[in-house]
N, C-alpha and C positions, 0 to 999 in steps of 0.2 A: 864166432862160431863155436861149435862144440855141442855136446849133448845137454850140458847144464849151464844155466846163466842165473844171475841173481840181481836183485835191487834191494838195497838197504837204505831206509830213510830215517831221519832223526825226529820225526813228529812225535810230540807228547801231548797228552790231554786233548783239549779241544782246538789245538792249533790247526790251521789250514795249510800252512807251508812248512816244509822241512828246512832245518838249518843246514844240514849236510845230506848229500845223496851219494851213494856208492853204487856203481854199476860194474858188474864183472862177468867174466865167462871163464870156462875151463878151470874150475876150482880144483885144488889139490885133494880136498876131502869134501864129500857130500854127506850131510847129516839130514835125515828125514824121520818123521814119526807118523805112525798110524795107530790109533788106539793106544795100547800100552807097549807097543813095539817100537824101538828106536833102531834105525838102520844106518850104519856107517859104510861108505864106499871110499876106499883109498887104494890107489894104484891098481884098480880093477878087481880088488878083493873086497867082498862084502861080508860084514859082520853084523849080527843082530843081537840086541840086548833088550831085556825086559825092563820096563820102567816100573819100579816097585812102588814109589810114592814121590810126591813133590813134583818139581819142575823137570821136564825132559832134559834140560841142560845138566842137571845133577847126574844123569846117567852117562854123560859123555866123560 
C-alpha cells in the first residue's frame, strides 16, 4: 500500500527477460521529472530543481 510504488528491472539491450526485479512501496524519497524540472519528495516536503543539462540523475 501507499501512495507510491515502483518496479525496477535489469533488462538491457534486446533482452526479453530481466535478470533481477525489485518491487517496492512506500519509498523514503520520491524523485520525478517533467520537462526540465526535477521534483524530490522526502518526509512530506517537496523540493524542485531545474535540470540545466545532461541526465536528470546529475541534478539529484
